[in-house]
C-alpha positions as CSV (number, residue, x, y, z in Angstrom):
1,X,96.0,36.8,140.2
2,X,95.3,36.6,136.6
3,X,93.9,33.5,134.9
4,X,97.1,32.6,133.1
5,X,99.1,32.7,136.3
6,X,96.6,30.7,138.2
7,X,96.5,28.2,135.3
8,X,100.3,27.8,135.3
9,X,100.4,27.3,139.0
10,X,97.7,24.6,138.8
11,X,99.5,22.8,135.9
12,X,102.8,22.8,137.8
13,X,101.1,21.5,141.0
14,X,99.5,18.7,139.0
15,X,102.9,17.8,137.4
16,X,104.4,17.8,141.0
17,X,101.5,15.6,142.3
18,X,101.9,13.2,139.3
19,X,105.6,12.9,139.9
20,X,105.1,12.3,143.6
21,X,102.5,9.6,143.1
22,X,104.6,7.8,140.4
23,X,108.0,8.4,141.9
24,X,109.0,4.8,141.6
25,X,108.2,4.8,137.8
26,X,110.1,8.1,137.5
27,X,113.2,6.5,139.0
28,X,113.1,3.3,136.9
29,X,116.2,3.2,134.6
30,X,115.7,3.1,130.9
31,X,118.0,3.0,127.9
32,X,118.0,6.5,126.4
33,X,119.4,7.4,123.0
34,X,120.8,10.7,121.9
35,X,121.7,11.0,118.3
36,X,125.4,10.0,118.8
37,X,125.3,8.1,122.1
38,X,123.3,5.8,124.3
39,X,123.1,5.9,128.1
40,X,121.1,4.5,131.0
41,X,119.0,7.0,133.0
42,X,115.5,7.2,134.5
43,X,113.3,8.7,131.8
44,X,110.7,10.1,134.2
45,X,113.5,12.0,136.1
46,X,114.9,13.3,132.8
47,X,111.4,14.5,131.7
48,X,110.8,16.1,135.1
49,X,114.1,17.9,134.8
50,X,113.1,19.1,131.3
51,X,109.8,20.4,132.7
52,X,111.6,22.2,135.5
53,X,114.1,23.7,133.1
54,X,111.3,24.8,130.7
55,X,109.4,26.3,133.7
56,X,112.6,28.2,134.8
57,X,113.2,29.5,131.3
58,X,109.6,30.5,131.0
59,X,109.8,32.3,134.4
60,X,113.0,34.1,133.3
61,X,111.3,35.1,130.1
62,X,108.2,36.4,131.9
63,X,110.4,38.4,134.3
64,X,112.4,39.9,131.4
65,X,109.3,40.7,129.6
66,X,107.7,42.3,132.7
67,X,110.9,44.3,133.3
68,X,111.0,45.6,129.7
69,X,107.3,46.5,129.9
70,X,107.9,48.4,133.2
71,X,110.8,50.3,131.6
72,X,108.7,51.1,128.5
73,X,105.8,52.2,130.7
74,X,108.1,54.4,132.7
75,X,109.6,55.9,129.5
76,X,106.1,56.5,128.1
77,X,105.0,58.1,131.3
78,X,107.9,60.5,131.2
79,X,107.1,61.4,127.6
80,X,103.4,61.8,128.5
81,X,104.3,64.2,131.3
82,X,106.6,66.1,129.0
83,X,103.9,66.4,126.4
84,X,101.3,67.4,129.0
85,X,103.6,70.1,130.3
86,X,104.1,71.4,126.7
87,X,100.4,71.3,126.1
88,X,99.7,73.2,129.3
89,X,102.3,75.8,128.4
90,X,100.8,76.2,124.9
91,X,97.4,76.5,126.4
92,X,98.6,79.1,128.9
93,X,100.2,81.1,126.2
94,X,97.1,81.0,124.1
95,X,95.1,82.3,127.0
96,X,97.6,85.1,127.6
97,X,97.4,85.9,123.9
98,X,93.6,85.8,123.9
99,X,93.5,88.1,127.0
100,X,95.8,90.6,125.3
101,X,93.7,90.5,122.2
102,X,90.5,91.0,124.1
103,X,92.0,93.9,126.1
104,X,93.1,95.7,123.0
105,X,89.7,95.1,121.4
106,X,88.0,96.4,124.5
107,X,90.2,99.5,124.5
108,X,89.5,100.2,120.9
109,X,85.8,99.7,121.5
110,X,86.0,102.1,124.5
111,X,87.8,104.7,122.4
112,X,85.2,104.4,119.6
113,X,82.4,104.7,122.2
114,X,84.1,107.8,123.7
115,X,84.5,109.3,120.2
116,X,80.8,108.7,119.4
117,X,79.8,110.1,122.8
118,X,81.8,113.3,122.3
119,X,80.4,113.6,118.7
120,X,76.9,113.1,120.0
121,X,77.5,115.6,122.8
122,X,78.8,118.2,120.3
123,X,75.8,117.6,118.1
124,X,73.4,117.9,121.0
125,X,75.1,121.2,122.0
126,X,74.9,122.4,118.4
127,X,71.2,121.5,118.2
128,X,70.5,123.1,121.5
129,X,72.2,126.4,120.4
130,X,70.3,126.2,117.1
131,X,67.0,125.8,119.0
132,X,67.9,128.7,121.3
133,X,68.7,130.9,118.3
134,X,65.5,129.9,116.5
135,X,63.5,130.5,119.7
136,X,65.1,133.9,120.0
137,X,64.4,134.7,116.3
138,X,60.8,133.4,116.7
139,X,60.4,135.5,119.9
140,X,61.8,138.6,118.1
141,X,59.5,137.9,115.1
142,X,56.4,137.5,117.3
143,X,57.3,140.6,119.2
144,X,57.8,142.6,116.0
145,X,54.5,141.3,114.6
146,X,52.7,142.2,117.9
147,X,54.4,145.7,117.8
148,X,53.3,146.1,114.2
149,X,49.7,145.0,115.0
150,X,49.7,147.4,117.9
151,X,50.9,150.3,115.7
152,X,48.1,149.5,113.2
153,X,45.5,149.3,115.8
154,X,46.7,152.6,117.3
155,X,46.6,154.2,113.9
156,X,43.1,153.2,113.4
157,X,42.2,154.4,116.8
158,X,41.6,151.0,118.3
159,X,43.9,150.4,121.2
160,X,44.2,148.1,124.1
161,X,43.5,149.9,127.3
162,X,45.7,149.1,130.2
163,X,44.0,148.0,133.2
């Protein structure tokens, strides 16, 4: 139990013990005056009745307050659940949107990579053909120069004898 509840129980128990110990004094009749009238009644019993009524009113107040707090807590819990569901849905839609964005970006990147790869392949084929053509031209030029040198050597009477 909480401290306040324990404190209230102890105070009520002490009032009860006090009333039990002094019961004869509580029952002694006394002249009581209300604003418009006078009457004879035991003051201790009247005060004990006032304490009991105040305790009952306090208890009803606490019960009403506790009930209103429980209803408010229940309402706030429902609102919190609703807001949590909305946040989860928003987060889910953001993840779906992010996934779609990333997929489109990856597709664009793949397309650019394929385009660069095909351009590079075409360039390599072009360079390879150019190298082959230059190699052929160089081979033809070397063969022509060798043939020309061979003709010159034969004209001068110097020749390479075949083995």
